[in-house]
Each structure stands twice: as structure tokens, then as C-alpha cells.
ZAMARGU-4260 file (C-alpha; in steps of 0.2 Angstrom, whole numbers, plus 5000, padded with zeros to 4 digits):
<rodrens>
0) 5040/5023/4933 | 5052/5008/4936 | 5044/4992/4931 | 5047/4984/4948 | 5034/4996/4955
5) 5022/4992/4941 | 5022/4974/4946 | 5018/4976/4964 | 5000/4970/4962 | 5007/4954/4954
10) 5013/4947/4971 | 4995/4945/4977 | 4993/4932/4963 | 5004/4919/4972 | 4990/4918/4986
15) 4983/4900/4988 | 4964/4898/4985 | 4960/4881/4992 | 4941/4882/4989 | 4933/4874/4975
20) 4928/4884/4961 | 4909/4883/4963 | 4911/4890/4982 | 4922/4904/4978 | 4917/4922/4975
25) 4919/4929/4958 | 4935/4938/4963 | 4943/4923/4969 | 4939/4913/4954 | 4946/4927/4944
30) 4962/4928/4954 | 4964/4910/4953 | 4962/4910/4934 | 4974/4925/4933 | 4987/4916/4943
35) 4988/4903/4930 | 4990/4916/4918 | 4973/4912/4909 | 4967/4930/4906 | 4954/4924/4894
40) 4946/4913/4907 | 4947/4926/4920 | 4938/4939/4907 | 4925/4926/4902 | 4920/4924/4921
45) 4918/4942/4922 | 4907/4944/4908 | 4897/4928/4913 | 4893/4937/4930 | 4890/4955/4922
50) 4878/4946/4910 | 4869/4938/4923 | 4869/4951/4938 | 4872/4967/4929 | 4885/4980/4935
55) 4889/4976/4953 | 4902/4979/4965 | 4907/4962/4965 | 4909/4963/4946 | 4919/4979/4947
60) 4931/4972/4959 | 4935/4956/4949 | 4935/4967/4933 | 4949/4978/4942 | 4960/4962/4944
65) 4959/4960/4926 | 4966/4978/4924 | 4980/4974/4937 | 4985/4959/4929 | 4986/4968/4911
70) 4997/4981/4920 | 5008/4969/4927 | 5010/4960/4910 | 5015/4976/4903 | 4999/4978/4891
75) 4997/4996/4895 | 4982/4998/4882 | 4973/4984/4888 | 4975/4989/4906 | 4970/5007/4902
80) 4954/5002/4894 | 4949/4990/4908 | 4954/5002/4921 | 4944/5016/4912 | 4928/5005/4911
85) 4930/5000/4929 | 4931/5018/4934 | 4916/5024/4923 | 4905/5010/4929 | 4909/5012/4947
90) 4904/5032/4944 | 4887/5025/4939 | 4885/5015/4954 | 4890/5030/4965 | 4875/5039/4958
95) 4864/5028/4968 | 4874/5023/4984 | 4890/5029/4994 | 4906/5023/4990 | 4910/5014/5007
100) 4892/5006/5008 | 4902/4989/5005 | 4920/4984/5004 | 4922/4979/4986 | 4917/4996/4977
105) 4932/5005/4985 | 4944/4991/4980 | 4938/4992/4962 | 4937/5010/4962 | 4954/5013/4970
110) 4962/4999/4958 | 4954/5008/4943 | 4961/5025/4948 | 4978/5016/4952 | 4980/5008/4935
115) 4975/5023/4926 | 4989/5033/4934 | 5002/5020/4932 | 4999/5018/4914 | 5002/5037/4912
120) 5018/5035/4922 | 5024/5020/4912 | 5022/5031/4897 | 5033/5044/4904 | 5018/5056/4908
125) 5023/5059/4926 | 5015/5075/4928 | 4999/5071/4920 | 4998/5055/4932 | 5001/5066/4947
130) 4989/5079/4942 | 4976/5066/4938 | 4979/5057/4956 | 4978/5074/4965 | 4961/5077/4957
135) 4955/5060/4962 | 4962/5064/4980 | 4952/5079/4981 | 4936/5069/4975 | 4938/5055/4988
140) 4946/5065/5002 | 4941/5056/5019 | 4934/5040/5011 | 4943/5023/5011 | 4953/5026/4996
145) 4962/5042/5001 | 4976/5033/5007 | 4978/5022/4992 | 4977/5036/4981 | 4991/5046/4991
150) 5002/5030/4989 | 5001/5032/4971 | 5006/5050/4971 | 5021/5046/4981 | 5026/5030/4971
155) 5026/5042/4956 | 5033/5058/4963 | 5040/5056/4982 | 5057/5050/4978 | 5069/5065/4976
160) 5058/5076/4986 | 5059/5082/5005 | 5052/5069/5017 | 5035/5074/5024 | 5035/5078/5043
165) 5028/5065/5055 | 5015/5068/5067 | 5024/5062/5084 | 5011/5067/5097 | 5007/5050/5102
170) 5020/5036/5103 | 5026/5020/5109 | 5043/5015/5115 | 5056/5029/5115 | 5050/5046/5112
175) 5052/5050/5092 | 5060/5066/5088 | 5052/5076/5073 | 5061/5071/5057 | 5069/5089/5055
180) 5079/5085/5070 | 5087/5069/5062 | 5094/5079/5047 | 5112/5074/5045 | 5107/5055/5047
185) 5099/5043/5036 | 5082/5038/5042 | 5072/5023/5038 | 5053/5024/5040 | 5045/5007/5043
190) 5025/5009/5043 | 5017/4994/5051 | 5001/4986/5057 | 4998/4975/5073 | 4989/4962/5061
195) 5002/4962/5048 | 5012/4946/5046 | 5023/4954/5032 | 5027/4967/5045 | 5033/4953/5057
200) 5044/4945/5044 | 5052/4962/5040 | 5057/4965/5059 | 5073/4954/5059 | 5079/4962/5043
205) 5077/4980/5051 | 5086/4974/5067 | 5100/4968/5056 | 5102/4984/5047 | 5101/4994/5063
210) 5115/4983/5071 | 5125/4986/5055 | 5122/5004/5051 | 5115/5011/5067 | 5134/5015/5073
215) 5135/5025/5057 | 5120/5036/5061 | 5106/5027/5053 | 5088/5030/5063 | 5073/5020/5062
220) 5056/5025/5065 | 5040/5013/5065 | 5025/5023/5063 | 5008/5013/5066 | 4990/5017/5068
225) 4974/5010/5075 | 4962/5000/5064 | 4947/4999/5076 | 4950/4981/5082 | 4962/4970/5092
230) 4965/4951/5091 | 4954/4941/5079 | 4944/4956/5073 | 4937/4960/5090 | 4931/4979/5091
235) 4941/4991/5102 | 4941/5009/5108 | 4956/5018/5102 | 4964/5018/5120 | 4960/4999/5120
240) 4969/4996/5104 | 4984/5007/5107 | 4988/4996/5122 | 4986/4980/5112 | 4998/4988/5099
245) 5010/4990/5113 | 5009/4972/5117 | 5011/4966/5099 | 5026/4978/5099 | 5034/4971/5114
250) 5030/4953/5109 | 5033/4953/5091 | 5046/4968/5088 | 5057/4965/5104 | 5073/4965/5093
255) 5067/4983/5088 | 5065/4990/5106 | 5075/5005/5103 | 5064/5010/5088 | 5052/5024/5091
260) 5034/5021/5085 | 5023/5037/5082 | 5004/5032/5082 | 4995/5042/5070 | 4983/5039/5057
265) 4988/5055/5048 | 5006/5048/5045 | 4998/5034/5035 | 4988/5046/5025 | 5001/5058/5020
270) 5013/5045/5016 | 5000/5034/5007 | 5004/5018/5018 | 4988/5009/5013 | 5000/4994/5011
275) 5010/4987/5025 | 5024/4986/5028 | 5028/5002/5018 | 5046/5007/5019 | 5053/5025/5015
280) 5072/5028/5016 | 5076/5046/5019 | 5095/5053/5015 | 5105/5064/5028 | 5098/5079/5019
285) 5081/5076/5022 | 5076/5070/5005 | 5067/5053/5001 | 5078/5041/4992 | 5067/5026/4991
290) 5048/5024/4994 | 5042/5006/4993 | 5026/4998/4998 | 5028/4980/5003 | 5043/4969/5010
295) 5061/4971/5005 | 5075/4959/5009 | 5091/4964/5018 | 5101/4962/5001 | 5089/4974/4994
300) 5089/4987/5007 | 5108/4986/5013 | 5115/4993/4997 | 5102/5007/4997 | 5107/5012/5014
305) 5126/5010/5011 | 5125/5023/4997 | 5120/5036/5009 | 5134/5035/5019 | 5147/5037/5004
</rodrens>
């Protein structure tokens, strides 16, 4: 696994935490300490909370950030130990409650599984990592961490493999062709969400790439999905949300008006797009050459696309 992929979680440490420590959640306090590279302080916060409150979802979510920090710092043994402890303690909680009874336990367990797999991959044990993730996918199929586990399978194993076909039964904008119909052309998949500011940041970069490489044959498809709400988190039916997504598409992605937008939760599951944006570059033979959760600049993407035309 390339080092750059192991450091994806580190981007989140740059988030600003404006509240005073006394009014912050444990997770925010831990992340603030880690953002300052003060692992010892973060670990003390977790242990103090654990001593006072026992094993809770909040403790485990905060503890999972310790594991992610250790992974990003290249401290594989420490990351493995923290992730294994979080995983084991999460399983104890699951004996008494469903995984998705709150939002914190799924984050903690998903992160623990992710770190354990990434440690294996970093040690060169890719097949073991994939086998571990596939078993966890079966264990948690249909839960909120399903897509996250699939993302990690794809991070380790999707590049160099045939692209997975998309569900194109519902769409916005131009009608999307099935991927098999695009063989012979490079394809860039842009998984985005209507609420995602990072996706809007990515849009002008994709428009520039389409302008530069579209005449040579590059195709860009923008899969998205409903999340159950519209503006300001207001609950909405699927039909209402799809109409809202189309408004966002037209208002915020007008420079990508020619981009077909398949609408399907299944596309996000099979491509593990728990991070938005997720970018997937497919060569003319239908093989994945790049799988990247998160933003990418023009300078990062353009050379990868140019390679596919040589």
C-alpha cells in the first residue's frame, strides 16, 4: 500500500476546533491534541474518560483516532495494538446493542477494521488484509460501515483490476452509457454528494480536465446517491431528494453539464465511496488505474490521465 494512502486520515487533523476544551466532546479534544502532535495528551484524555465512564461509544471513537494517528505516523505496531483493542471492545458493546444505535460506535469499529487492514497491507500482507476485510464485510453487510469496509478492499486491491459495472438505471443530465460501452476510452468516475463542499471544489478541476482531454476521448461520469435529506438536513423522500440533487447539479456543477450522473446507492457500495469525492480512473481497456478517496488537484490528475493516451 503506498504511503500516501496510509495518510488519508491525517487530512482531518487540519480541521479547526474553535470551542474551549471544557465544552468539547472527548473526540474533539483528542483530535485537537493529535493535530498538535501531542499523542501522549490525547491518550491520557482517553484513559481518563475510560476510567470515569467505562467502555462507551464515545471512548471508542476517540480511541480510534489514536489508532489512525499512529498509522499516519508510520507507527505500525502501536496502530495495530490500538485498533485491535478498539475492535475487541466494540465487540463487547455489540453484545448489548445494535451497531447503528448511535453514530459513534460505527465510526470506531469502522476505523478499527480499517487500521488493522492498512497495517497488514503496509507490511506487504495484502492478501491477508483483503481476506480480513472480506470477512468483516460479510459480518457487517447492510450496516452503516459496509461501504467503508468496501472502500478499504478497493484501496488495497482494486487498482489493476477490471472496473466494476455501474447501475445506470436512474440518472440526471445526459443518459449514462454502461461502462462496457466506453471501452476504448479512458473514463474518470467522480463520486459526489449534494452536501459535499470538497466535491464542489473538485468540479472546476474536472471541467478543465474534460476540456483538455475530452477531445482525445476522456469520458467523465459523476455517480451520486440520496442520503435521506436536503438543504440544512431537512428529511426528504427519495423523489424529493433526487429533485434537490438535480438543482445542486445545475447550480454548482454547471461547468460539468455534459457529465452523466447515475443515481444509485449500489454504486457507492460496490466502489466503497464512503468518502466524497472519490475518484476512479479507468483505462481504455476497462482496468482501474487509480482509486483515490478524497480531492485531487489538476496537477495530480492530469499526468495520470495523459499516461492513458500514450
